[in-house]
C-alpha positions as CSV (number, residue, x, y, z in Angstrom):
1,X,0.0,0.0,0.0
2,X,1.4,3.4,-1.0
3,X,2.1,5.9,1.7
4,X,0.0,9.0,1.7
5,X,2.0,12.3,1.2
6,X,1.4,14.6,4.2
7,X,0.4,17.3,1.7
8,X,-1.8,15.1,-0.4
9,X,-5.4,16.1,-0.3
10,X,-7.9,13.3,0.5
11,X,-10.3,12.8,-2.5
12,X,-13.9,13.6,-1.6
13,X,-17.0,12.5,-3.6
14,X,-17.3,16.0,-5.0
15,X,-13.7,15.8,-6.4
16,X,-14.5,12.4,-8.0
17,X,-17.7,13.9,-9.6
18,X,-15.7,16.9,-11.0
19,X,-12.9,14.5,-12.2
20,X,-15.5,12.3,-13.9
21,X,-16.9,15.4,-15.7
22,X,-13.4,16.4,-16.7
23,X,-13.9,19.9,-15.4
24,X,-10.9,21.8,-13.9
25,X,-10.8,22.6,-10.2
26,X,-8.3,23.1,-7.5
27,X,-8.7,21.3,-4.1
28,X,-7.7,23.1,-0.9
29,X,-7.4,21.7,2.6
30,X,-7.6,23.6,5.8
31,X,-8.1,20.3,7.8
32,X,-5.1,21.0,10.0
33,X,-6.6,24.2,11.3
34,X,-9.4,25.0,13.8
35,X,-11.3,27.0,11.1
36,X,-15.0,26.1,11.1
37,X,-16.9,29.4,10.3
38,X,-16.7,30.5,6.7
39,X,-14.9,33.7,7.4
40,X,-12.2,31.8,9.4
41,X,-11.9,29.3,6.5
42,X,-11.4,32.2,4.0
43,X,-8.8,33.7,6.4
44,X,-6.7,30.5,6.9
45,X,-6.7,30.0,3.2
46,X,-5.7,33.6,2.6
47,X,-8.7,34.3,0.3
48,X,-11.1,37.1,-0.1
49,X,-14.2,36.0,2.0
50,X,-16.5,37.5,-0.7
51,X,-15.4,34.7,-3.1
52,X,-15.7,31.9,-0.5
53,X,-19.3,30.5,-0.6
54,X,-21.4,28.5,1.8
55,X,-24.1,26.0,0.9
56,X,-27.5,26.4,2.6
57,X,-30.4,24.0,2.3
58,X,-33.9,25.2,2.9
59,X,-37.5,23.9,2.9
60,X,-40.3,25.8,1.4
61,X,-43.9,26.0,2.7
62,X,-44.8,23.8,-0.3
63,X,-42.4,21.1,1.1
64,X,-39.9,21.4,-1.7
65,X,-36.2,21.7,-0.8
66,X,-33.9,24.3,-2.3
67,X,-30.2,24.9,-2.1
68,X,-28.7,28.4,-1.9
69,X,-25.0,29.2,-2.2
70,X,-24.0,32.6,-0.8
71,X,-20.8,34.3,0.3
72,X,-19.6,33.3,3.7
73,X,-19.7,37.0,4.7
74,X,-23.5,37.2,3.9
75,X,-26.8,36.1,5.4
76,X,-29.5,34.5,3.4
77,X,-32.5,36.8,2.9
78,X,-35.3,34.3,3.1
79,X,-37.8,36.6,1.3
80,X,-35.4,37.1,-1.6
81,X,-34.6,33.4,-1.7
82,X,-38.3,32.5,-1.8
83,X,-38.9,35.0,-4.5
84,X,-35.9,33.6,-6.5
85,X,-37.5,30.1,-6.6
86,X,-41.1,31.2,-6.9
87,X,-42.2,30.2,-3.4
88,X,-44.3,32.1,-0.9
89,X,-42.0,31.3,2.1
90,X,-38.9,29.2,2.9
91,X,-37.1,28.4,6.1
92,X,-33.7,27.0,6.8
93,X,-33.6,23.1,7.1
94,X,-33.1,21.8,10.6
95,X,-29.5,20.7,11.2
96,X,-30.6,17.2,12.2
97,X,-32.4,16.8,8.8
98,X,-29.3,17.8,6.7
99,X,-27.4,14.5,6.7
100,X,-30.3,12.2,5.9
101,X,-31.5,14.5,3.1
102,X,-28.2,15.5,1.4
103,X,-25.6,13.1,2.7
104,X,-23.6,16.0,4.0
105,X,-23.0,17.2,7.6
106,X,-23.3,20.8,8.7
107,X,-20.1,22.6,7.7
108,X,-19.3,20.2,4.9
109,X,-22.3,20.6,2.6
110,X,-21.6,21.1,-1.0
111,X,-23.8,22.0,-3.9
112,X,-22.3,19.1,-5.9
113,X,-23.0,15.5,-5.0
114,X,-26.0,15.6,-2.8
115,X,-28.0,12.3,-2.5
116,X,-30.7,14.0,-4.7
117,X,-30.3,17.1,-6.8
118,X,-32.3,20.1,-5.5
119,X,-32.9,23.3,-7.4
120,X,-29.8,25.4,-6.7
121,X,-29.3,29.2,-6.8
122,X,-26.1,31.0,-6.3
123,X,-25.8,34.6,-5.1
124,X,-25.4,36.8,-8.1
125,X,-21.9,37.9,-6.8
126,X,-20.5,34.5,-7.8
127,X,-20.2,35.6,-11.4
128,X,-17.9,38.5,-10.4
129,X,-15.0,36.3,-9.6
130,X,-12.7,34.3,-11.9
131,X,-13.0,31.4,-9.4
132,X,-15.0,30.8,-6.3
133,X,-14.5,28.4,-3.4
134,X,-17.1,26.1,-1.9
135,X,-17.2,23.0,0.2
136,X,-15.6,19.8,-1.2
137,X,-18.2,17.8,0.7
138,X,-16.1,17.3,3.8
139,X,-15.2,19.6,6.6
140,X,-11.6,20.8,6.1
141,X,-11.7,20.7,2.3
142,X,-12.7,23.3,-0.3
143,X,-13.0,23.3,-4.1
144,X,-11.9,26.3,-6.1
145,X,-13.3,26.6,-9.6
146,X,-14.8,28.8,-12.3
147,X,-18.6,29.0,-12.0
148,X,-19.0,28.5,-15.7
149,X,-17.2,25.1,-15.3
150,X,-19.4,24.3,-12.4
151,X,-22.4,24.7,-14.7
152,X,-21.1,21.7,-16.7
153,X,-21.7,19.5,-13.6
154,X,-24.9,21.0,-11.9
155,X,-27.7,23.3,-13.0
156,X,-28.1,26.5,-11.1
157,X,-29.4,29.9,-11.4
158,X,-28.2,33.2,-9.9
159,X,-30.1,35.8,-7.9
160,X,-29.7,38.5,-5.3
161,X,-29.9,36.4,-2.2
162,X,-28.3,38.2,0.7
163,X,-29.5,40.7,3.3
């Protein structure tokens, strides 16, 4: 069995999906830090927090689930989010429901590779950057890629989503 290089990044399911789609990305690890909050993750990676995004899962009054991806510096405006997907009202999914629904834990949720695909909307600021960062599906790992390339893997829209 080959020894793992200390600097080698552990492959996540998200990375395998991106590899299979042959889309370019860069994997980053902050696993050897205490960073958990998005702003802290951006800081330890030395990145502008406006281009580091967090993935939020919601449930609408209709019972449908939606995924919103916003900058770690922002807060999801539930009214704007509901309007973006044509719902009357949405609320954040309870943390205990995240793993059974998506296959991801809080802090490691990615818009790529959920158990089931849910309509996904990125904050409109994502298109302002050459590359954005989002969870690689495991706490301590991030994906950096161009949002146009991400569009080759998942369908998504963009809207003004933050407070």
